[in-house]
ROVO-879582 format. One record per residue (C-alpha): x, y, z; residue number from 1. Coordinates in pm, 1 decimal, padded with zeros to 6 digits, always signed. Example, Ala and Ser with C-alpha at 12.3 -4.5 7.8 and 13.67 -1.06 7.14 Angstrom:
# ROVO-879582
+----------+----------+----------+-------+
|       c1 |       c2 |       c3 | lumti |
+----------+----------+----------+-------+
| +01230.0 | -00450.0 | +00780.0 |     1 |
| +01367.0 | -00106.0 | +00714.0 |     2 |
+----------+----------+----------+-------+
***
This chain:
# ROVO-879582
+----------+----------+----------+-------+
|       c1 |       c2 |       c3 | lumti |
+----------+----------+----------+-------+
| +00886.2 | -00782.6 | +02755.0 |     1 |
| +00758.5 | -00521.2 | +02513.9 |     2 |
| +00604.0 | -00195.5 | +02625.0 |     3 |
| +00274.9 | -00091.3 | +02463.8 |     4 |
| +00184.7 | +00275.9 | +02436.5 |     5 |
| -00150.6 | +00394.3 | +02302.6 |     6 |
| -00157.5 | +00747.6 | +02165.1 |     7 |
| -00380.3 | +00955.6 | +01938.8 |     8 |
| -00293.5 | +01185.8 | +01650.9 |     9 |
| -00516.5 | +01462.9 | +01517.0 |    10 |
| -00552.1 | +01421.6 | +01139.4 |    11 |
| -00838.6 | +01662.0 | +01060.1 |    12 |
| -01120.6 | +01875.0 | +01196.5 |    13 |
| -01484.4 | +01829.5 | +01105.1 |    14 |
| -01725.1 | +02109.2 | +01013.6 |    15 |
| -01817.8 | +02151.8 | +01381.6 |    16 |
| -01456.7 | +02234.2 | +01460.4 |    17 |
| -01397.0 | +01910.7 | +01648.7 |    18 |
| -01069.6 | +01725.9 | +01614.3 |    19 |
| -01073.2 | +01391.9 | +01433.5 |    20 |
| -00827.5 | +01158.6 | +01602.6 |    21 |
| -00687.0 | +00820.5 | +01507.4 |    22 |
| -00530.9 | +00575.3 | +01755.9 |    23 |
| -00168.6 | +00468.9 | +01737.8 |    24 |
| -00039.0 | +00153.4 | +01904.4 |    25 |
| +00335.4 | +00164.5 | +01966.4 |    26 |
| +00521.9 | -00149.0 | +02076.1 |    27 |
| +00874.5 | -00087.9 | +02205.2 |    28 |
| +01097.9 | -00390.7 | +02253.2 |    29 |
| +01351.8 | -00447.8 | +02527.5 |    30 |
| +01634.5 | -00468.7 | +02274.3 |    31 |
| +01733.1 | -00231.5 | +01991.7 |    32 |
| +01634.8 | -00311.0 | +01636.9 |    33 |
| +01454.3 | -00176.0 | +01331.6 |    34 |
| +01154.9 | +00055.5 | +01335.0 |    35 |
| +00836.9 | -00064.9 | +01164.3 |    36 |
| +00535.5 | +00142.0 | +01057.3 |    37 |
| +00205.2 | -00017.8 | +00954.6 |    38 |
| -00113.7 | +00170.3 | +00861.3 |    39 |
| -00453.0 | +00070.3 | +00726.0 |    40 |
| -00767.2 | +00218.7 | +00568.0 |    41 |
| -00629.3 | +00526.1 | +00393.7 |    42 |
| -00920.7 | +00453.1 | +00159.3 |    43 |
| -01241.1 | +00437.3 | +00359.2 |    44 |
| -01384.4 | +00119.3 | +00207.8 |    45 |
| -01060.9 | -00076.1 | +00257.5 |    46 |
| -01131.7 | -00204.1 | +00606.4 |    47 |
| -00967.6 | -00547.5 | +00628.1 |    48 |
| -00635.3 | -00397.3 | +00735.0 |    49 |
| -00792.8 | -00297.4 | +01066.6 |    50 |
| -00856.9 | -00664.3 | +01142.4 |    51 |
| -00500.5 | -00750.8 | +01040.7 |    52 |
| -00366.3 | -00486.0 | +01280.5 |    53 |
| -00592.3 | -00621.1 | +01555.8 |    54 |
| -00447.6 | -00969.1 | +01500.6 |    55 |
| -00093.0 | -00828.4 | +01493.6 |    56 |
| -00149.4 | -00659.0 | +01828.3 |    57 |
| -00251.8 | -00992.6 | +01983.3 |    58 |
| +00072.3 | -01149.8 | +01861.7 |    59 |
| +00295.6 | -00855.4 | +01957.6 |    60 |
| +00167.7 | -00864.7 | +02315.3 |    61 |
| +00352.3 | -01194.7 | +02358.7 |    62 |
| +00633.6 | -01198.8 | +02101.4 |    63 |
| +00957.0 | -01026.6 | +02209.8 |    64 |
| +01045.5 | -00736.0 | +01979.0 |    65 |
| +01380.5 | -00593.9 | +01882.4 |    66 |
| +01317.6 | -00229.7 | +01800.8 |    67 |
| +00976.6 | -00070.1 | +01763.5 |    68 |
| +00648.8 | -00134.9 | +01582.1 |    69 |
| +00398.5 | +00148.2 | +01527.8 |    70 |
| +00049.1 | +00049.2 | +01411.4 |    71 |
| -00206.4 | +00303.9 | +01288.5 |    72 |
| -00544.0 | +00144.6 | +01204.8 |    73 |
| -00826.4 | +00338.5 | +01041.6 |    74 |
| -00580.9 | +00616.3 | +00957.0 |    75 |
| -00844.3 | +00808.2 | +00757.2 |    76 |
| -01156.2 | +00860.5 | +00971.5 |    77 |
| -01296.6 | +01106.6 | +00717.7 |    78 |
| -01297.1 | +00849.6 | +00437.4 |    79 |
| -01436.1 | +00575.6 | +00659.6 |    80 |
| -01743.8 | +00783.4 | +00734.0 |    81 |
| -01833.1 | +00891.9 | +00380.1 |    82 |
| -02131.6 | +00665.6 | +00315.1 |    83 |
| -02396.8 | +00657.0 | +00042.7 |    84 |
| -02655.3 | +00401.3 | +00144.2 |    85 |
| -02471.2 | +00074.8 | +00199.9 |    86 |
| -02155.5 | +00185.8 | +00014.3 |    87 |
| -01846.3 | +00361.4 | +00149.1 |    88 |
| -01733.2 | +00635.5 | -00088.8 |    89 |
| -01405.4 | +00695.3 | +00089.2 |    90 |
| -01154.4 | +00685.3 | -00196.3 |    91 |
| -01141.2 | +01060.6 | -00260.6 |    92 |
| -01135.2 | +01374.9 | -00049.5 |    93 |
| -01501.2 | +01483.3 | -00084.4 |    94 |
| -01413.5 | +01854.9 | -00085.0 |    95 |
| -01121.8 | +01866.1 | -00328.8 |    96 |
| -01159.3 | +01536.5 | -00517.4 |    97 |
| -00806.4 | +01418.4 | -00434.9 |    98 |
| -00726.9 | +01047.7 | -00402.9 |    99 |
| -00649.6 | +00994.4 | -00033.9 |   100 |
| -00336.6 | +00797.5 | -00131.6 |   101 |
| -00181.5 | +01053.4 | -00368.3 |   102 |
| -00091.1 | +01350.9 | -00148.7 |   103 |
| +00240.6 | +01237.1 | -00002.3 |   104 |
| +00555.3 | +01444.6 | -00050.5 |   105 |
| +00854.5 | +01375.9 | -00273.1 |   106 |
| +01111.7 | +01627.0 | -00403.9 |   107 |
| +01389.1 | +01504.8 | -00631.1 |   108 |
| +01579.4 | +01835.7 | -00602.1 |   109 |
| +01576.7 | +01827.5 | -00222.3 |   110 |
| +01723.0 | +01476.1 | -00220.8 |   111 |
| +01998.6 | +01565.9 | -00465.4 |   112 |
| +02084.4 | +01877.0 | -00265.2 |   113 |
| +02103.9 | +01671.0 | +00053.0 |   114 |
| +02328.0 | +01416.8 | -00120.9 |   115 |
| +02580.8 | +01692.6 | -00196.3 |   116 |
| +02608.0 | +01761.4 | +00178.8 |   117 |
| +02730.5 | +01408.0 | +00253.6 |   118 |
| +03100.8 | +01384.8 | +00337.4 |   119 |
| +03299.2 | +01097.2 | +00192.0 |   120 |
| +03357.7 | +00936.4 | +00531.5 |   121 |
| +03013.9 | +00995.2 | +00684.7 |   122 |
| +02863.1 | +00672.6 | +00816.3 |   123 |
| +02541.7 | +00522.8 | +00684.5 |   124 |
| +02384.5 | +00563.0 | +01029.8 |   125 |
| +02470.5 | +00933.4 | +01033.8 |   126 |
| +02336.2 | +00985.6 | +00682.3 |   127 |
| +02008.9 | +00813.8 | +00772.8 |   128 |
| +01967.4 | +01019.5 | +01087.7 |   129 |
| +02034.6 | +01352.9 | +00914.2 |   130 |
| +01818.1 | +01266.8 | +00613.8 |   131 |
| +01524.8 | +01171.7 | +00833.1 |   132 |
| +01555.7 | +01492.5 | +01031.7 |   133 |
| +01570.4 | +01713.6 | +00722.7 |   134 |
| +01291.0 | +01521.7 | +00550.7 |   135 |
| +01060.1 | +01568.0 | +00848.3 |   136 |
| +01142.8 | +01938.0 | +00848.1 |   137 |
| +01036.4 | +01950.2 | +00482.6 |   138 |
| +00709.0 | +01780.9 | +00572.6 |   139 |
| +00643.3 | +02023.1 | +00858.5 |   140 |
| +00713.8 | +02319.7 | +00630.7 |   141 |
| +00444.5 | +02195.8 | +00392.9 |   142 |
| +00200.5 | +02140.6 | +00676.8 |   143 |
| +00260.7 | +02502.3 | +00779.4 |   144 |
| +00205.5 | +02638.8 | +00426.8 |   145 |
| +00083.0 | +03000.5 | +00451.0 |   146 |
| -00195.7 | +02943.5 | +00198.6 |   147 |
| -00296.3 | +02612.3 | +00352.4 |   148 |
| -00322.7 | +02269.8 | +00189.8 |   149 |
| -00604.1 | +02031.8 | +00097.9 |   150 |
| -00753.7 | +01785.5 | +00341.6 |   151 |
| -00605.3 | +01475.0 | +00176.5 |   152 |
| -00256.2 | +01624.0 | +00155.2 |   153 |
| -00272.6 | +01736.0 | +00518.3 |   154 |
| -00366.0 | +01383.9 | +00626.0 |   155 |
| -00095.0 | +01230.1 | +00408.1 |   156 |
| +00178.7 | +01457.4 | +00540.3 |   157 |
| +00084.2 | +01386.8 | +00901.8 |   158 |
| +00106.4 | +01012.5 | +00835.6 |   159 |
| +00425.9 | +01049.1 | +00632.7 |   160 |
| +00594.8 | +01214.4 | +00930.7 |   161 |
| +00534.6 | +00894.0 | +01124.0 |   162 |
| +00627.8 | +00659.0 | +00840.0 |   163 |
| +00954.9 | +00825.2 | +00742.1 |   164 |
| +01104.2 | +00740.2 | +01080.6 |   165 |
| +01066.1 | +00369.9 | +01001.0 |   166 |
| +01297.6 | +00121.3 | +00834.0 |   167 |
| +01006.6 | -00093.3 | +00714.2 |   168 |
| +00674.5 | +00054.9 | +00604.6 |   169 |
| +00361.7 | -00148.6 | +00525.0 |   170 |
| +00051.2 | +00022.0 | +00386.0 |   171 |
| -00249.7 | -00213.9 | +00406.5 |   172 |
| -00509.0 | -00186.1 | +00128.9 |   173 |
| -00789.4 | -00377.3 | -00045.2 |   174 |
| -00901.9 | -00386.3 | -00406.6 |   175 |
| -01265.2 | -00359.2 | -00524.1 |   176 |
| -01311.6 | -00735.9 | -00585.7 |   177 |
| -00957.8 | -00862.0 | -00558.4 |   178 |
| -00709.3 | -01134.7 | -00484.4 |   179 |
| -00408.2 | -01073.5 | -00260.0 |   180 |
| -00124.0 | -00887.6 | -00428.2 |   181 |
| +00185.7 | -00699.6 | -00322.5 |   182 |
| +00369.7 | -00393.6 | -00455.3 |   183 |
| +00747.3 | -00430.3 | -00413.4 |   184 |
| +01027.6 | -00186.4 | -00511.7 |   185 |
| +01259.1 | -00353.0 | -00760.3 |   186 |
| +01559.6 | -00326.9 | -00527.8 |   187 |
| +01374.1 | -00533.7 | -00263.7 |   188 |
| +01284.3 | -00831.0 | -00486.6 |   189 |
| +01418.0 | -01083.4 | -00236.0 |   190 |
| +01162.6 | -00966.2 | +00019.5 |   191 |
| +00868.3 | -01053.3 | -00207.8 |   192 |
| +00881.6 | -01419.6 | -00103.0 |   193 |
| +00874.3 | -01333.6 | +00268.1 |   194 |
| +00499.7 | -01260.3 | +00252.6 |   195 |
| +00228.7 | -01520.9 | +00195.1 |   196 |
| +00099.7 | -01327.6 | -00103.6 |   197 |
| +00075.4 | -01508.3 | -00440.2 |   198 |
| +00087.4 | -01208.4 | -00677.5 |   199 |
| +00369.9 | -00954.1 | -00683.6 |   200 |
| +00413.5 | -00626.6 | -00874.5 |   201 |
| +00767.1 | -00490.8 | -00900.2 |   202 |
| +00782.8 | -00111.7 | -00883.9 |   203 |
| +01034.9 | +00113.2 | -01061.8 |   204 |
| +01191.5 | +00423.4 | -00909.2 |   205 |
| +00897.0 | +00642.0 | -01006.3 |   206 |
| +00689.0 | +00851.7 | -00766.5 |   207 |
| +00313.2 | +00858.0 | -00826.9 |   208 |
| +00202.8 | +00992.6 | -00490.5 |   209 |
| +00146.2 | +00678.8 | -00277.7 |   210 |
| +00292.8 | +00614.6 | +00068.8 |   211 |
| +00514.5 | +00321.8 | -00032.8 |   212 |
| +00668.4 | +00532.6 | -00311.8 |   213 |
| +00705.0 | +00833.6 | -00080.7 |   214 |
| +00911.8 | +00606.1 | +00143.6 |   215 |
| +01124.2 | +00401.5 | -00093.2 |   216 |
| +01183.0 | +00657.2 | -00372.8 |   217 |
| +01382.8 | +00904.8 | -00155.9 |   218 |
| +01602.9 | +00633.5 | -00006.4 |   219 |
| +01647.0 | +00462.1 | -00343.4 |   220 |
| +01758.9 | +00782.2 | -00515.3 |   221 |
| +01985.6 | +00875.6 | -00225.5 |   222 |
| +02144.6 | +00528.9 | -00228.5 |   223 |
| +02207.0 | +00553.9 | -00604.0 |   224 |
| +02376.2 | +00893.8 | -00569.9 |   225 |
| +02593.5 | +00798.1 | -00272.2 |   226 |
| +02683.5 | +00460.4 | -00425.7 |   227 |
| +02795.3 | +00633.8 | -00745.1 |   228 |
| +02994.0 | +00892.7 | -00552.7 |   229 |
| +03170.7 | +00634.1 | -00335.2 |   230 |
| +03193.2 | +00374.4 | -00613.2 |   231 |
| +03054.2 | +00098.9 | -00392.6 |   232 |
| +02701.0 | -00020.5 | -00307.8 |   233 |
| +02529.7 | +00164.7 | -00024.6 |   234 |
| +02227.1 | +00005.0 | +00139.8 |   235 |
| +02015.7 | +00213.8 | +00376.0 |   236 |
| +01805.1 | -00093.9 | +00464.6 |   237 |
| +01472.1 | +00080.1 | +00416.0 |   238 |
| +01183.8 | -00098.7 | +00244.4 |   239 |
| +00820.8 | -00007.4 | +00185.0 |   240 |
| +00529.7 | -00206.7 | +00045.6 |   241 |
| +00162.9 | -00179.2 | -00036.3 |   242 |
| -00020.6 | -00497.1 | +00065.1 |   243 |
| -00353.5 | -00556.3 | -00109.9 |   244 |
| -00538.2 | -00811.3 | +00100.6 |   245 |
| -00849.1 | -00907.5 | -00090.0 |   246 |
| -01172.4 | -00717.9 | -00146.7 |   247 |
| -01298.3 | -00396.3 | +00008.4 |   248 |
| -01613.4 | -00342.2 | +00219.3 |   249 |
| -01578.9 | -00678.1 | +00399.2 |   250 |
| -01376.8 | -00811.4 | +00689.5 |   251 |
| -01278.4 | -01162.1 | +00796.9 |   252 |
| -01106.6 | -01238.7 | +01125.1 |   253 |
| -00984.7 | -01570.9 | +00985.0 |   254 |
| -00827.4 | -01404.7 | +00682.3 |   255 |
| -00693.4 | -01132.0 | +00910.0 |   256 |
| -00508.6 | -01391.8 | +01115.4 |   257 |
| -00359.3 | -01535.0 | +00795.3 |   258 |
| -00236.9 | -01193.1 | +00678.1 |   259 |
| -00103.6 | -01104.7 | +01023.0 |   260 |
| +00108.9 | -01419.3 | +01017.2 |   261 |
| +00226.4 | -01324.1 | +00668.9 |   262 |
| +00350.0 | -00990.2 | +00805.2 |   263 |
| +00509.7 | -01162.1 | +01103.9 |   264 |
| +00718.4 | -01380.0 | +00870.7 |   265 |
| +00850.5 | -01065.2 | +00702.7 |   266 |
| +00928.4 | -00891.4 | +01032.8 |   267 |
| +01101.9 | -01205.4 | +01159.0 |   268 |
| +01327.2 | -01214.6 | +00852.8 |   269 |
| +01415.2 | -00848.3 | +00911.2 |   270 |
| +01532.2 | -00909.6 | +01268.7 |   271 |
| +01235.9 | -00755.3 | +01446.9 |   272 |
| +01095.3 | -01072.7 | +01606.5 |   273 |
| +01384.4 | -01292.7 | +01728.8 |   274 |
| +01163.0 | -01554.0 | +01897.5 |   275 |
| +00904.0 | -01592.2 | +01620.5 |   276 |
| +00914.1 | -01931.0 | +01445.0 |   277 |
| +00652.2 | -01861.7 | +01174.9 |   278 |
| +00797.7 | -01917.2 | +00828.4 |   279 |
| +00671.8 | -01809.2 | +00485.4 |   280 |
| +00452.1 | -02063.4 | +00313.8 |   281 |
| +00578.5 | -02260.8 | +00017.3 |   282 |
| +00348.9 | -02138.8 | -00256.8 |   283 |
| +00338.3 | -02036.3 | -00619.4 |   284 |
| +00417.5 | -01665.7 | -00649.3 |   285 |
| +00358.3 | -01496.6 | -00982.6 |   286 |
| +00527.3 | -01162.9 | -01047.0 |   287 |
| +00509.7 | -00885.7 | -01301.9 |   288 |
| +00687.9 | -00561.9 | -01373.0 |   289 |
| +00460.7 | -00262.0 | -01319.4 |   290 |
| +00458.5 | -00178.8 | -01692.1 |   291 |
| +00295.3 | -00518.4 | -01755.1 |   292 |
| +00021.0 | -00473.3 | -01496.7 |   293 |
| -00256.1 | -00382.8 | -01738.4 |   294 |
| -00603.1 | -00233.3 | -01706.1 |   295 |
| -00878.6 | -00357.2 | -01935.7 |   296 |
| -01136.1 | -00085.7 | -02007.6 |   297 |
| -01484.0 | -00160.0 | -02138.8 |   298 |
| -01568.7 | -00043.7 | -02490.0 |   299 |
| -01941.5 | -00048.3 | -02414.9 |   300 |
| -02168.3 | +00007.8 | -02118.5 |   301 |
| -02415.4 | -00247.0 | -01987.7 |   302 |
| -02475.1 | -00501.6 | -01714.7 |   303 |
| -02181.5 | -00734.5 | -01660.8 |   304 |
| -02135.6 | -01091.6 | -01546.0 |   305 |
| -01775.6 | -01137.8 | -01427.7 |   306 |
| -01690.7 | -01487.8 | -01544.3 |   307 |
| -01320.8 | -01481.4 | -01457.0 |   308 |
| -01252.2 | -01443.7 | -01084.0 |   309 |
| -00955.1 | -01268.2 | -00921.3 |   310 |
| -00656.2 | -01500.2 | -00921.0 |   311 |
| -00769.6 | -01699.6 | -01227.6 |   312 |
| -00514.8 | -01776.8 | -01499.4 |   313 |
| -00660.5 | -01701.5 | -01842.4 |   314 |
| -00550.2 | -01780.2 | -02197.3 |   315 |
| -00576.3 | -01535.9 | -02485.7 |   316 |
| -00926.3 | -01539.7 | -02636.8 |   317 |
| -01101.9 | -01688.9 | -02335.4 |   318 |
| -01412.4 | -01513.8 | -02206.7 |   319 |
| -01350.4 | -01271.0 | -01920.6 |   320 |
| -01700.1 | -01128.4 | -01887.5 |   321 |
| -02038.3 | -01112.4 | -02055.7 |   322 |
| -02223.1 | -00782.0 | -02105.3 |   323 |
| -02601.7 | -00744.4 | -02134.1 |   324 |
| -02740.6 | -00444.2 | -02329.5 |   325 |
| -03098.0 | -00380.0 | -02215.7 |   326 |
| -03175.7 | -00173.6 | -02528.3 |   327 |
| -03125.2 | -00482.0 | -02745.3 |   328 |
| -03287.6 | -00764.7 | -02551.1 |   329 |
| -03493.9 | -00860.0 | -02856.5 |   330 |
| -03193.5 | -00888.1 | -03091.5 |   331 |
| -02880.2 | -01093.3 | -03137.8 |   332 |
| -02685.4 | -00794.7 | -02999.9 |   333 |
| -02833.7 | -00832.1 | -02650.5 |   334 |
| -02510.8 | -00985.6 | -02515.8 |   335 |
| -02142.7 | -00927.5 | -02586.2 |   336 |
| -01848.7 | -01133.3 | -02467.4 |   337 |
| -01531.6 | -00959.4 | -02350.6 |   338 |
| -01231.6 | -01173.1 | -02444.4 |   339 |
| -00884.4 | -01182.3 | -02295.4 |   340 |
| -00650.8 | -00986.6 | -02525.6 |   341 |
| -00353.1 | -01204.8 | -02420.1 |   342 |
| -00252.1 | -01466.8 | -02165.4 |   343 |
| -00306.6 | -01309.1 | -01824.6 |   344 |
| -00383.6 | -01345.4 | -01455.3 |   345 |
| -00689.6 | -01155.6 | -01334.8 |   346 |
| -00605.7 | -00966.0 | -01016.5 |   347 |
| -00916.7 | -00756.7 | -00953.6 |   348 |
| -01235.0 | -00639.8 | -01120.1 |   349 |
| -01488.4 | -00357.5 | -01090.7 |   350 |
| -01725.1 | -00413.4 | -00794.8 |   351 |
| -02055.5 | -00334.4 | -00967.7 |   352 |
| -02248.2 | -00521.4 | -01235.4 |   353 |
| -02359.0 | -00189.3 | -01390.1 |   354 |
| -02080.8 | -00027.9 | -01592.2 |   355 |
| -02033.0 | +00272.5 | -01817.9 |   356 |
| -01818.3 | +00258.5 | -02129.7 |   357 |
| -01456.2 | +00326.4 | -02037.7 |   358 |
| -01485.6 | +00156.8 | -01698.3 |   359 |
| -01174.9 | -00010.0 | -01553.6 |   360 |
| -01322.9 | -00358.2 | -01574.6 |   361 |
| -01022.5 | -00578.1 | -01488.8 |   362 |
| -00663.5 | -00529.7 | -01378.5 |   363 |
| -00437.3 | -00810.3 | -01494.3 |   364 |
| -00085.7 | -00949.5 | -01492.2 |   365 |
| +00057.4 | -00989.9 | -01841.3 |   366 |
| +00402.4 | -01125.1 | -01928.9 |   367 |
| +00419.7 | -01258.6 | -01575.6 |   368 |
| +00675.2 | -01500.3 | -01436.7 |   369 |
| +00722.5 | -01731.2 | -01138.0 |   370 |
| +00936.4 | -01616.0 | -00846.8 |   371 |
+----------+----------+----------+-------+
***
C-alpha cells in the first residue's frame, strides 16, 4: 500500500522571530507514476480547500497510488491569521501590499536559453529532468537574493519549488460569493471535463503571476520551441489548474467530499489511481475564453441587493442588482437597477452589501459555449 509521510516546511518568520511552518502530507505509491501537487489557502479567507485536502487524505489512505501525491493545506499561515473582527483580510501581504498569489517566478529568456541547450536526440524524460533541476536552481537563486525579497514572493517561491517537481498541479481557491469554476490552460482542454465543475475558463499562454501559470507557462513555451525545432508535437504531460470551489470564509464537509471526488476522477484519468472507479459526472459544462470573462464595475456607490446569484444564466437587460442611495431616500432616485449589458452567466459577486463606485460587483461569462 501507499506510504504516508508528514513533514513541515518553514514559509516565514513572525515578528518574534519564530518560524511559521505548514504541514505537508506526502503519499508515495508502491508503483511508479506521475507526481501530483495540491495546495490550498494561499489567500487566507479561502479555507474550503483545507476540507477538500482532508477528504482526499481519507481516500488516499485506502486507494493504491501510482506515483506520488503531495498535499499542502493552509499553505499561507500568515494570511489565515490576518483578521479584522469577523473577517479574514488574507488576500494581500500586509507589509508590502502584494497579492499572495502573484509572486511566483517566470522568465521567458531563461526558458528560451534552456531550449537552445536541448540536443536533437535528447529524450523527453531527460529534458524534463534537466529543466526541473535548472528551474529549481533559478528559484533558489531568487530566494537567496542579496537584497532580500518580499514576504509574499518568498512564500510563493518556496511553494513553487515543491510544485515544479509535479506533473499535475492543483491550486485550490474560493471566490468571494461564488459558484464552482475552473481555470484550464488552452492546451489541456480535454481535461476540463474530468472535474465535476460546471464553469470553465480557458487560459492563454500569458503569465500574470499565479501558481497555475507559473507551472504551465514554462512547459507550454518549452514544448512550442522544441516542437518547432523538431517539426513534430512534443508533449511534456504537465498540467496545472486553479480550482475555485465556491465561496470564501465558509467550509462544508459535504461539499468537500464532493470536490475531493471531483479531483479523484481527474487523478484516475491521469493514471495516478489505478483502482479508483469514480467517474466524472454527466453535467452541463459552460466554458469561456479568458478574454470573455468580464468584470462588471459599479458606476455608483450605495447599498446593494444581489438579485442574480452565482451560476445564474442571465439575458441582456435583466436586472443583476439593485442599489439603494441613502442620500436620496425621499426621491425617485433612491434606488437604481444594474442591468446585464449582454447575455451572461454570473460566476461570482462582491461579498458586501456596501459598495464604493468602481467596485468589482460581478464577474461573468460572456460569449460562453457548452463543452
